[in-house]
VEXFI-665007 format. One line per 10 residues: number of its first residue (from 1); their letters; for each residue z, y negated, x negated of C-alpha. Coordinates in nm, 2 decimals, always signed. Example, Ala and Ser with C-alpha at 12.3 -4.5 7.8 and 13.67 -1.06 7.14 Angstrom:
# VEXFI-665007
1> AS> +0.78/+0.45/-1.23; +0.71/+0.11/-1.37
//
This chain:
# VEXFI-665007
1> MKKPNAIEVD> -0.74/+4.56/-5.22; -0.58/+4.22/-5.20; -0.54/+4.08/-4.84; -0.68/+3.73/-4.79; -0.43/+3.45/-4.74; -0.37/+3.39/-4.36; -0.47/+3.04/-4.24; -0.24/+2.89/-3.98; -0.35/+2.60/-3.77; -0.11/+2.40/-3.55
11> VNDLGFLDNE> -0.34/+2.27/-3.28; -0.06/+2.05/-3.14; -0.02/+1.86/-3.47; -0.19/+1.54/-3.35; +0.05/+1.29/-3.52; -0.23/+1.14/-3.72; -0.42/+1.05/-3.40; -0.11/+0.87/-3.26; -0.08/+0.64/-3.57; -0.15/+0.30/-3.43
21> NDRTGSFVRP> -0.15/+0.14/-3.77; -0.43/+0.35/-3.91; -0.73/+0.12/-3.89; -1.11/+0.20/-3.88; -1.25/-0.14/-3.93; -1.42/-0.28/-3.62; -1.45/+0.06/-3.46; -1.21/+0.16/-3.18; -1.00/+0.47/-3.23; -0.89/+0.69/-2.93
31> VETAIMLKEI> -0.53/+0.57/-2.96; -0.65/+0.21/-2.94; -0.85/+0.28/-2.62; -0.54/+0.43/-2.47; -0.34/+0.11/-2.55; -0.60/-0.12/-2.40; -0.62/+0.09/-2.09; -0.24/+0.09/-2.04; -0.24/-0.29/-2.05; -0.49/-0.29/-1.77
41> YWIEFELSRM> -0.32/-0.01/-1.58; +0.00/-0.21/-1.53; -0.20/-0.52/-1.42; -0.38/-0.31/-1.16; -0.04/-0.19/-1.03; +0.10/-0.54/-1.01; -0.22/-0.66/-0.82; -0.17/-0.38/-0.57; +0.20/-0.48/-0.53; +0.09/-0.85/-0.49
51> TMGWMSAAAE> -0.16/-0.77/-0.21; +0.07/-0.53/-0.04; +0.36/-0.78/-0.06; +0.16/-1.07/+0.09; +0.01/-0.86/+0.38; +0.31/-0.95/+0.60; +0.27/-1.32/+0.51; -0.09/-1.32/+0.64; -0.11/-1.43/+1.00; -0.45/-1.30/+1.09
61> WERKGELVRM> -0.48/-0.93/+1.19; -0.80/-0.90/+1.00; -0.65/-1.05/+0.68; -0.36/-0.80/+0.69; -0.61/-0.51/+0.69; -0.81/-0.66/+0.41; -0.51/-0.69/+0.19; -0.40/-0.33/+0.24; -0.75/-0.22/+0.16; -0.75/-0.42/-0.16
71> AYLHTDHMKH> -0.41/-0.28/-0.26; -0.54/+0.08/-0.20; -0.84/+0.01/-0.42; -0.62/-0.10/-0.71; -0.42/+0.22/-0.68; -0.75/+0.41/-0.69; -0.83/+0.23/-1.02; -0.49/+0.33/-1.15; -0.57/+0.70/-1.09; -0.89/+0.67/-1.29
81> LRERINELPG> -0.71/+0.49/-1.57; -0.41/+0.73/-1.58; -0.63/+1.03/-1.60; -0.82/+0.90/-1.90; -0.50/+0.76/-2.07; -0.34/+1.10/-2.05; -0.64/+1.26/-2.21; -0.61/+1.03/-2.51; -0.36/+1.04/-2.80; -0.07/+0.80/-2.79
91> PALSDRSWIP> +0.22/+0.76/-2.55; +0.12/+0.91/-2.21; +0.21/+0.78/-1.87; +0.49/+0.98/-1.71; +0.70/+0.97/-1.39; +0.95/+0.75/-1.58; +0.69/+0.50/-1.69; +0.74/+0.15/-1.54; +0.59/-0.20/-1.55; +0.65/-0.36/-1.90
101> EEVSSVFSSV> +0.87/-0.67/-1.89; +0.60/-0.90/-2.02; +0.38/-0.80/-1.73; +0.64/-0.80/-1.45; +0.79/-1.14/-1.56; +0.45/-1.31/-1.52; +0.37/-1.15/-1.18; +0.72/-1.21/-1.05; +0.65/-1.59/-1.09; +0.28/-1.62/-0.98
111> VLAPAFLEFA> +0.35/-1.41/-0.67; +0.58/-1.68/-0.53; +0.30/-1.90/-0.39; +0.39/-2.18/-0.15; +0.13/-2.08/+0.11; -0.13/-1.82/+0.18; -0.42/-2.02/+0.04; -0.24/-2.06/-0.30; -0.17/-1.69/-0.29; -0.54/-1.61/-0.23
121> ATYRIFVRKL> -0.63/-1.84/-0.52; -0.37/-1.67/-0.74; -0.51/-1.33/-0.66; -0.87/-1.44/-0.72; -0.78/-1.60/-1.06; -0.60/-1.29/-1.18; -0.85/-1.03/-1.05; -1.14/-1.22/-1.20; -0.96/-1.24/-1.53; -0.88/-0.87/-1.51
131> YEKYDRVVEK> -1.25/-0.78/-1.48; -1.33/-1.01/-1.77; -1.07/-0.81/-1.97; -1.24/-0.49/-1.86; -1.57/-0.63/-1.98; -1.42/-0.71/-2.33; -1.28/-0.36/-2.36; -1.61/-0.19/-2.24; -1.81/-0.39/-2.50; -1.60/-0.25/-2.78
141> LDPILEAPTL> -1.64/+0.12/-2.68; -1.89/+0.36/-2.83; -2.13/+0.48/-2.55; -2.11/+0.84/-2.67; -1.76/+0.87/-2.82; -1.61/+0.69/-2.52; -1.84/+0.82/-2.25; -1.54/+0.97/-2.05; -1.38/+0.62/-2.04; -1.70/+0.46/-1.94
151> DKWRMIEMDR> -1.74/+0.71/-1.66; -1.41/+0.60/-1.52; -1.52/+0.24/-1.56; -1.82/+0.29/-1.35; -1.60/+0.39/-1.05; -1.38/+0.08/-1.10; -1.68/-0.15/-1.15; -1.80/-0.07/-0.80; -1.51/-0.27/-0.65; -1.57/-0.58/-0.85
161> APLTTWMANE> -1.77/-0.78/-0.60; -1.55/-0.73/-0.29; -1.23/-0.80/-0.49; -1.34/-1.10/-0.69; -1.52/-1.27/-0.40; -1.24/-1.23/-0.14; -1.18/-1.56/+0.05; -1.40/-1.74/-0.20; -1.51/-2.01/+0.06; -1.16/-2.06/+0.19
171> IRFAYVDDSE> -1.03/-2.11/-0.17; -1.32/-2.35/-0.25; -1.25/-2.58/+0.04; -0.87/-2.54/+0.04; -0.70/-2.85/+0.19; -1.03/-3.04/+0.19; -0.89/-3.29/+0.43; -0.53/-3.30/+0.30; -0.50/-3.48/-0.03; -0.14/-3.39/-0.07
181> GRARFDNWCR> -0.20/-3.03/+0.00; -0.50/-3.02/-0.24; -0.29/-3.17/-0.52; -0.03/-2.90/-0.47; -0.30/-2.64/-0.47; -0.47/-2.76/-0.79; -0.13/-2.79/-0.96; -0.05/-2.43/-0.86; -0.38/-2.30/-0.99; -0.33/-2.47/-1.32
191> FVKRMWDGLD> +0.01/-2.30/-1.35; -0.14/-1.96/-1.26; -0.42/-1.99/-1.51; -0.17/-2.08/-1.79; +0.05/-1.78/-1.69; -0.26/-1.55/-1.73; -0.32/-1.70/-2.07; +0.03/-1.60/-2.17; -0.01/-1.25/-2.03; -0.34/-1.19/-2.20
201> GGSAKETFVW> -0.23/-1.23/-2.55; -0.17/-1.60/-2.57; +0.21/-1.57/-2.58; +0.18/-1.40/-2.92; +0.06/-1.73/-3.07; +0.33/-1.96/-3.22; +0.17/-2.26/-3.05; +0.18/-2.11/-2.70; +0.41/-2.28/-2.45; +0.48/-2.12/-2.11
211> PEMPDVQPAG> +0.42/-2.35/-1.82; +0.70/-2.48/-1.60; +0.71/-2.32/-1.26; +0.60/-2.57/-0.99; +0.88/-2.68/-0.75; +0.77/-2.51/-0.44; +0.92/-2.30/-0.16; +0.75/-1.96/-0.16; +0.59/-1.83/+0.16; +0.58/-1.47/+0.03
221> PVPVVPAHDP> +0.58/-1.20/-0.06; +0.76/-0.98/+0.20; +0.89/-1.27/+0.41; +1.20/-1.22/+0.62; +0.99/-1.28/+0.94; +0.64/-1.14/+0.92; +0.36/-1.38/+1.00; +0.22/-1.31/+1.35; -0.13/-1.32/+1.49; -0.11/-1.50/+1.84
231> DYPHVDLTKY> -0.40/-1.29/+1.96; -0.15/-0.99/+1.94; +0.15/-1.11/+2.15; +0.47/-0.92/+2.10; +0.64/-0.70/+2.36; +0.98/-0.81/+2.50; +1.21/-0.56/+2.32; +1.50/-0.65/+2.55; +1.30/-0.47/+2.83; +1.12/-0.19/+2.65
241> KSAMFDPASP> +1.20/+0.03/+2.34; +0.83/+0.00/+2.23; +0.51/-0.17/+2.34; +0.37/+0.16/+2.45; +0.64/+0.17/+2.72; +0.53/-0.16/+2.88; +0.38/-0.08/+3.22; +0.19/-0.41/+3.22; -0.05/-0.27/+2.97; -0.39/-0.23/+3.13
251> TYDSVKHMVF> -0.42/+0.13/+2.99; -0.06/+0.23/+3.07; -0.13/+0.49/+3.34; -0.44/+0.66/+3.18; -0.55/+0.86/+2.88; -0.70/+0.54/+2.73; -0.34/+0.45/+2.64; -0.39/+0.68/+2.34; -0.65/+0.42/+2.21; -0.40/+0.14/+2.25
261> INASEMSASE> -0.14/+0.35/+2.06; -0.39/+0.38/+1.78; -0.45/+0.01/+1.79; -0.08/-0.07/+1.77; -0.03/+0.11/+1.43; -0.06/-0.22/+1.25; +0.31/-0.25/+1.29; +0.37/+0.07/+1.11; +0.14/-0.03/+0.83; +0.31/-0.37/+0.80
271> SLTYLYYGIQ> +0.65/-0.20/+0.77; +0.51/+0.03/+0.50; +0.41/-0.27/+0.29; +0.77/-0.37/+0.27; +0.85/-0.02/+0.15; +0.57/-0.03/-0.11; +0.68/-0.36/-0.25; +1.05/-0.32/-0.22; +1.12/+0.02/-0.37; +1.13/+0.02/-0.75
281> KMPMDFYHDI> +1.08/+0.28/-1.02; +0.97/+0.57/-0.81; +0.72/+0.82/-0.96; +0.38/+0.66/-0.96; +0.24/+0.92/-0.72; +0.48/+0.78/-0.46; +0.30/+0.45/-0.47; -0.04/+0.62/-0.46; +0.06/+0.82/-0.15; +0.22/+0.52/+0.03
291> ARHTWDEIRH> -0.09/+0.31/-0.04; -0.31/+0.58/+0.11; -0.07/+0.61/+0.41; -0.06/+0.24/+0.47; -0.44/+0.21/+0.45; -0.47/+0.50/+0.70; -0.25/+0.32/+0.94; -0.47/+0.01/+0.91; -0.78/+0.23/+0.98; -0.61/+0.37/+1.29
301> SQMGVRRLKQ> -0.53/+0.02/+1.41; -0.89/-0.09/+1.34; -1.05/+0.20/+1.52; -0.82/+0.14/+1.82; -0.88/-0.23/+1.84; -1.26/-0.17/+1.80; -1.26/+0.08/+2.09; -1.05/-0.13/+2.32; -1.29/-0.42/+2.27; -1.58/-0.18/+2.33
311> MGYDTRDFSW> -1.41/-0.09/+2.66; -1.40/-0.46/+2.76; -1.04/-0.53/+2.68; -0.90/-0.83/+2.49; -0.61/-0.79/+2.26; -0.42/-1.06/+2.45; -0.43/-0.82/+2.75; -0.16/-0.61/+2.58; +0.19/-0.66/+2.43; +0.23/-0.54/+2.07
321> HPSTALTPDN> +0.52/-0.40/+1.88; +0.66/-0.62/+1.61; +0.70/-0.50/+1.25; +1.02/-0.41/+1.07; +1.09/-0.66/+0.79; +1.29/-0.63/+0.48; +1.61/-0.84/+0.47; +1.90/-0.82/+0.23; +2.13/-0.66/+0.49; +1.90/-0.38/+0.59
331> LERTFPEFYS> +1.71/-0.30/+0.27; +1.90/+0.01/+0.16; +1.91/+0.18/+0.50; +1.59/+0.05/+0.67; +1.35/+0.18/+0.41; +1.45/+0.55/+0.40; +1.53/+0.57/+0.77; +1.21/+0.40/+0.87; +0.99/+0.62/+0.65; +1.15/+0.95/+0.73
341> SLTMVMEPCS> +1.15/+0.87/+1.10; +0.78/+0.78/+1.09; +0.67/+1.08/+0.89; +0.91/+1.34/+1.03; +0.95/+1.23/+1.39; +0.69/+0.99/+1.53; +0.38/+1.13/+1.36; +0.44/+1.50/+1.40; +0.55/+1.45/+1.76; +0.24/+1.25/+1.83
351> FIKKRKSIEA> +0.02/+1.56/+1.76; +0.10/+1.70/+2.10; -0.04/+1.41/+2.30; -0.33/+1.36/+2.05; -0.45/+1.72/+2.09; -0.43/+1.68/+2.47; -0.62/+1.35/+2.45; -0.90/+1.50/+2.25; -0.99/+1.74/+2.54; -0.92/+1.48/+2.81
361> FKQFGDYLSS> -1.15/+1.22/+2.65; -1.42/+1.49/+2.63; -1.38/+1.56/+3.00; -1.45/+1.20/+3.08; -1.75/+1.19/+2.84; -1.57/+0.95/+2.60; -1.66/+1.13/+2.27; -1.59/+0.84/+2.04; -1.22/+0.82/+2.16; -1.20/+1.20/+2.13
371> LQSEYDIADE> -1.33/+1.18/+1.78; -1.08/+0.91/+1.68; -0.79/+1.13/+1.78; -0.94/+1.41/+1.56; -0.95/+1.18/+1.26; -0.60/+1.05/+1.35; -0.45/+1.40/+1.34; -0.64/+1.48/+1.01; -0.48/+1.17/+0.85; -0.14/+1.22/+0.98
381> RLHVNFGKKW> -0.12/+1.58/+0.86; -0.13/+1.41/+0.51; +0.14/+1.17/+0.61; +0.38/+1.44/+0.73; +0.34/+1.61/+0.39; +0.40/+1.27/+0.22; +0.73/+1.25/+0.42; +0.84/+1.59/+0.31; +0.75/+1.50/-0.05; +0.91/+1.16/-0.07
391> GAKLFEQLND> +1.16/+1.12/+0.22; +1.43/+1.31/+0.04; +1.37/+1.12/-0.28; +1.42/+0.79/-0.10; +1.75/+0.91/+0.04; +1.85/+1.04/-0.30; +1.85/+0.68/-0.43; +2.14/+0.62/-0.19; +2.33/+0.94/-0.30; +2.25/+1.07/+0.05
401> FVTANSVAEK> +2.04/+1.37/+0.17; +1.89/+1.58/-0.10; +1.65/+1.82/+0.08; +1.35/+1.76/+0.29; +1.51/+1.97/+0.58; +1.82/+1.76/+0.59; +1.62/+1.44/+0.59; +1.41/+1.56/+0.88; +1.72/+1.65/+1.08; +1.89/+1.32/+1.01
411> AKQLHLRKMG> +1.57/+1.13/+1.09; +1.56/+1.30/+1.43; +1.92/+1.21/+1.50; +1.87/+0.85/+1.40; +1.56/+0.81/+1.61; +1.72/+0.95/+1.93; +2.03/+0.73/+1.88; +1.82/+0.42/+1.85; +1.65/+0.52/+2.18; +1.99/+0.53/+2.35
421> YTEEEINAVL> +2.05/+0.90/+2.40; +2.40/+1.04/+2.39; +2.52/+1.28/+2.12; +2.54/+1.56/+2.38; +2.17/+1.51/+2.47; +2.07/+1.48/+2.11; +2.24/+1.81/+2.01; +2.08/+1.99/+2.31; +1.72/+1.91/+2.21; +1.72/+1.90/+1.83
431> SSFPEFCGFA> +1.67/+2.27/+1.79; +1.36/+2.26/+2.01; +1.06/+2.08/+1.86; +0.85/+2.03/+2.18; +1.16/+1.93/+2.38; +1.27/+1.69/+2.11; +0.93/+1.53/+2.11; +0.95/+1.49/+2.48; +1.27/+1.29/+2.43; +1.12/+1.09/+2.14
441> TLDLTYDRY> +0.78/+0.99/+2.26; +0.59/+0.88/+2.57; +0.35/+1.14/+2.73; +0.02/+1.02/+2.88; -0.16/+1.05/+3.21; -0.44/+1.28/+3.09; -0.63/+1.32/+3.42; -0.69/+0.95/+3.47; -0.94/+0.75/+3.27
//
């Protein structure tokens, strides 16, 4: 009996799906969806970088928090988009993927706004145009064939209102009593709108002419000196290593100092924004993790300030630690040293006093402060893992430490040197985690409220 011919099927032969030139009339093929989503993906990333980069140029404490939240939401959109893009045929997004030149060149110009109001208008123009672009894509998609893409879209659509209406009234009445300022503002907005036109397909037309950059002095992003809210006066660093060591603090000699320490985490968040904006071409998961970390630090500051105000304090009753800014002379060393010190020294060492604070607050009947410390520890467990994951990779860019363990050790040494300890003292405590944390951090008075 003759055996039937074997049929072999190569399930990985999807080349026909990847062919971008194979048209299907007005219907959208899977590869075309992937291409449209990738265009949007990089705009989302640049908007997250824009808002993170301008956080330190915002003077008001509340505005700083809003900008980090917005940046985090954009990275959340990126996760939804990336998941769908990588399900579709066509070039997938990999760890080596980076912002296309035609996108980065536009954003590198419009981000250089001359003042915060012009930046806010730039962001609003671009984010509204982005959602219009989403709408055009969604209108083209088959509701059954592209249901997985539309499911992702529903999650992104939820953030439309808070993002597109941010600072709407301030923008509407910008420089209302300053004719010169209003003229500059209007000229900048015309420039920004024209730059979007070029980004969104206009530059492909033979008649398109790129606008000339207005002659302005940029106020951001990542200014050399971060803008400072006067309601949060800085500590005198010539007297104290940190604001938490200032005995003039009204919570200094009590467990309530834990709440102030939470409130002061705005400085860590602000320094992380320099890291987010300044480090280039890391794997995209790095930016997702840093965005989450930065947003968590904002939340900690918000919960601390809220609790201090509930207790009857004013933020001007305290001195606050200034942020570490990016400058050309400290760029390469500050970033990896700051990040590894934060995630491998300050945050894990803080677990000791936070655990003690949880029980102490309960003893005084302050259950909200106790709960805050619980959430703080839950968040910072994530951050320590982020440090193990990315600290070494940041140092690798400098041909330096190549393992997480070596980064942790070096971070401890750097931290203690900055606090003024001798090499003999450092070597004596590095092998003992509790003893090291005693050197590196301030303990609290747990039996006094």
